N, C-alpha and C positions, 0 to 999 in steps of 0.2 A: 447594505452589503456592498463592498467595493467590487468593481468589474473584475479585478485580478482574482479576488477570492471566489467570485462566482464561476469564473472559467476553471479554476482549480477543482471546485466541487463538482463541476460537470465533466471533469477529466479532459478538458480542452487544452492539454499541456502544450501541444504543438502550436496552437493558435496564440497562446500566451507567450511562448518563446519568440515567435515572429514579431509580436508587438513589442516585446522587451528589447529586441535588437534595434528597433527604430526609435523607441521612446525611453529616455533615461528615467522618467518618472515611473513607468511600468516596470523597468528593470529594478528600481529601488524597492517597489512594492513586492516584487517576486522574491528578492533576497530577504526582505522582512518576513515573508511567509515561511522561511526556514524555521522560525521560532514561534509560529502561530499556535494558539491554544489547542487547535484540532490536529490530531496526529495524521488524519487524512490529508489535510491541507499541507502539513509539513512534508509528508512523503511525496505528494504530487508536485510540490514546488521544487523539490530536489530533482525529480525526474525531468521537469521542465528545464532545469539549469543545464542539462546535458545538451539539449537542442539549441541552447543559447549560443554555443560556440564561442564562449568567452572564458578563457582559463583563469582570469582574475577572480572569478567567483570562488576559487578553491579555498581561500582563506576563511570564507564564511561557511563553506560546506564542511570543512574540518570540524567545526564546532558541533555540527549535527551528528558526528560519529559517536558522540557521547550521549545521545538521546536515550531515554528510558524505553522507548518503543522499538522493537526489533525491525519492523517494516521501515521505519524512518532511518535507522542505521544502515539497513541494506541499501536504500536509495542513496544515502550519502557515500557509502563505499563504492557503489557503482559509478557515481559521478567522479569521485577521485581517481578511480581506475581509468575512466574514460579520458580524463585530462592529463594523467601521469606527469605531474609536475614534481621536480626534485624537492621543492620546499615542503611537500606533503609526505615525504618518506617517514618521518617519525610517527605521523598519524597512521600511515598504512601498516607500519610494523606493529603498533599497538593493536590495530584491528585484527592481526593474526591471532590474537589471544581472546577475541570476542567469543561469547557463548553460542552465537548463531553461525551455522556453517556457511550460509550465503554471504555474510559479512566477511568471514575469513577468506572465502573464495574470491570475492571481488578485490579485497586488499592484496591477496597473493597475485592476482592478475595485474594490478597496478605496479607492484614491485617487479614483476617479471619484465615489464616494459622498460623499467629504469635500470635494472640490474639483472641481465639475463644469466641463466645458468641453472640454479637449483630449482626444485619444485617447492616454492615458498610455503605452500599450504601444508607441506609434510615435515617442515623443520621442527625439531624438538623445542620445547618451551625454554630450556636453558640457553639454547642457541639464540632464540629470539630475544631473550632478556639481555644478552650481551650486546646486541645491536641497539636495543632501547636504552641501555645504560651508557652507551658510547664507548664500549671496550675499556673499562677502567684498568689502569696499571698495565696497559699493553702499548708497545711501541708501534709505529706505522708498519715496520717490517713484520712484526708478529700479527698484526691485523691482516696484512696481505696474505701471509701464510694460512691464517685461519679461513679467510674468504676463498682462497684458492682450493682448499680442501673441501669446501662446500660446492665447488663447481662453478663459482662466479667467474666470468671472463675477466682477464687481466685489465683490459681497457676500462671495463665497468668499475673495477676496484679502484683504479687511479682516479676516476671521476668521482666515485663515492668519497674518497679521502679528501678531495678538494671541497666537496659540499660539506663534509663533516667539519673541516676547519672553519668554515663560515657559519657553523651551527645551522646549516640548511636555510639560512636567510639569503636566498639567491633570487635573482630576478625571474619573473614569469617567462616561460619558454613559449613564445607565440608561434613557433614553427609547427606545433601540433594542430593549429587551426586548419592549415592546408590539408593535413592528413585526414582531419575530421570531414572536411567538405568533399574529399575525394571518395568517401564511402568506405565501409568495412569489408567489402567483398573480398574473399580469399580465393585465388586461382592457383591451380597446380598443373604442372606438366605441360603437354602440348596445348591443352585448352587455354591455359594462362597466356601462352605466347600468342595464340590466335585472338585473344581478347574475348573468348566465349566462356560464360559462366558454366561451372560444373553443377548440374542439377542434382540436388541431394534427394535421397529417398525419404528423408525426415520432413514430412509435412510439405514437400515441394520447395524447400528452401535451397538457396544456392550455397552449398558448403563444400569445402575441400574434401576429396575422398578420404584423406588421412583423418580429418576431423570426424567424418561420418563413421569411419571404422572404430574410432575410439568411443564415440557415443553409443555404438552398438553394444558395448559391454554392459550398459545399464539395462535394468529390467524395463520392459516395454511401458509399464504404467508410469514409471518415473521419467523415462525418455519423452513420452508423449506430453507430459505436463510441463516440460521445460519451456520458458518464455522464448518465443521466436526472436525477439529483439536482442536477447543475450546470445543466442546461438549464432546469429549472423556475425558477431564480433569475435568468435572463437578462432584461435590459431591452434595448431596441433599441440603446442606446449600448454596453452591455457585450457584446452579441452581435456588433456591428461590430468591437470590439476583439479578441474571440476569433477571429473568422473571419480578420481581417487577420493576427493573430499566427500562426495555423496555416498560412495560405497563404504567408506570408512565410518560414516555417520549412521549406517544401517545397523539396527540392533541384532544381537545374536539370537539364534533360533530359540534358545531356552527362555529368553525374556519375552515379555509381551511386546508385540509389534508397535512401533511408534510411527506416526504419520510423518512423512518427509515433507517439510514445508518448502515449497518452491517459490522463488521470487516472482512476483507479478509486476509486469511493466506496463508501459503505455497501452491504452486501448483495451486493457483487460480488467474487467470489473472484479471486485472482491467476491469470492465464492465462499459461502458459509457451508461447510460440509456437515455441520451438526447444529441444530437438529435438521432432519430431512423434511421434505414436503409432506410425506406420509405421517410423520410424527406430529407435525403442526396441525394437519387435518384432524388427527385423532384428539387433539387438545381442544378443538372447537366445541362449544356447547351444542348439544343436539338441536336446540331450537334455532341457533344461528345457522348451522349447517343445512337444516331443512329449508330455511328461508332463501337459500341461494340456489339458482338453477344449476343443474349438473354441468352444463357446458361452461357457465361462468366459473364454477368451482374448479374445473380442470384447467382453465386459463389463468388462474391466480398463480403468481410467483411466490417464492419463499418470503420476499419482502411484504407482499400483499397480505399473506397469512399472518405474519408477525404483527402487522398493523391491525388486523382483525382481532387478534388475541389481546392486543393492548386495550381494546374497547370491550372486552368480554365482561368485565366487572359491571360496566354500565348496562350492558345487554341483560345480564342476569338480574340486575335490580329491576329492570322494566318487566321481565318475566315474573319475578316474585310479586310485584305490585299487581300484575294481572291475575295471578293466582289468588291473591287476597280478596279481590273483588268477587271471586266465586265462592268464598267460604261463607258459612252460615253467620247470622248476625251476632250470636253470642261469642264465638271465638274472636270475631273482629272487635267486639267490645272489650274483651280481655286485653287484646293487643293495644287497643287505644289507651287503656288505663296505664299500661307499662310505658307507653310513649309520653304520658302526661308529665313524667319527671323531667323531660328535656324539650318542652315545646318552644321555649323562647329562643333556642339555638338556631331554629330555622326561620323564625319570623323577625327577630330583632334587627339583624344587620340588613340595611337597605342597600348599601354599596356592594358592588360586585366583588366577591372574594378574589384574592390574588391568583392569577392563572386562569380565571374564568373569562370566557368570551362574552362580548356585549349581546344582550337579548335582541336589540334592534338590528335587523338584517343589514341595513345600510352602514351602520357603525361597524358591524362585524366584517362586512366586505372591505371597508377601508382599512381595518386593522390587518386583515389577511393580505391585502395588497401590499401594505408597508412591509410585512414580514417576508412574503414569499413571491411577490410579483403579481401583476394583473392576471396573467394566464392561469397560474395555479389557483389564485383566489377565486376565479370564476368556477373552477371545478370544485373547490373545497366548500363553497357556500351552499352547495346542494346537500352536504352531509348534515345530519342532525347535530345540534350543538353539543350534546352530551358525548356523542361518539367522536366528534372532532377534537374535543378537549382531552380525550384519552390517547390521542396520537402525539408523541413527543415532537417538538419543533424540529429536532435534529433528523428524525425519521422522514418528515415531510421534505426537508431540504435535500435529503439524499435521493428522494423519489424523482424520477423524470415524469414528463407529462403523461406518457402512455400508462405508466404504473398507476398514477393517480386516477386516470380515467377507469382503469380496470377495477380499482378499489371502490370507487364511488358507484360503479355499475353493479358491483356485487352487493353493496350495502343498501341500494335503493329497493 
């Protein structure tokens, strides 16, 4: 596993961005990760591209806006909005028609930075189509009138027409780099003139009072779940777009309530709302649950319980074998006769079946070290082979060291 991919899987996106700014090889690996086989790696690579502070990456980010996974498209839209390059206008316009409200919101934010005026997230589909199609059969004067009616500022219209003549094949605007490095803090009124941040009541963030007032329109459960990194970049205009988008996406009372999917950004791990920890505990076989101390059971996370459930088949087989030992001789003889039909299937193959771990502990430790690293291998070697084989490699890669230690402690 490459160092770049490892950092992305461990969510060290800021560390990777710092390395990519200094090393061209790491930068190239980061961009290649935009098309990685893992959706998690793709999403986090796009998040890392924001901290890269290099607007030239937008040409590669645009391709990710067509990804099949919504989380990847959200990350791509967020990166495009952050860099707000004129050459990405066609992609941002197409993003306004995405099925995911967060993709639409970020694309609208990017367009508002390039062409101020309307609430882009609320434009009708036929209006968006005219932009995407390039205003067929319309003169420049007709386009000007059309855009003025939408509320787009006149200087932005003239700039747009110049970009359109070049088919948006314009040079990268590096002036945004200075804006990125200065930070996204928004100051208003006397506090702004004095250079003192306005402390928001929303999770202690420094937000403009107008932004805070707009966010207050959201129900508390949605407002509290909004990613802090996104909130710090809001302006009054983009805050209005975001709130309108989220409120517009809420279902009517007569219909079944739908969960609002909120964008998760750096340093926020994925949260699986279903199934709950209680549901997973209920699925554990009684013999497995009874074998784990109560304190250890309470300390297990959702990921730990899912790993335990993945080994439940093996555990049940062990319990069934123990029960057979207690049965009278005659019933066991009958079972043995039934088993005589397929005795060779277990004895004939001497080679290890595909996916099985070596029986020899030293060989097994070497294989685990190659797959997951020395530190994880030392923890995993203490697990029984049959249980270890029941845990998918992807699950182990996602687990951190503390999670692995909790899991092995529970199984010992």
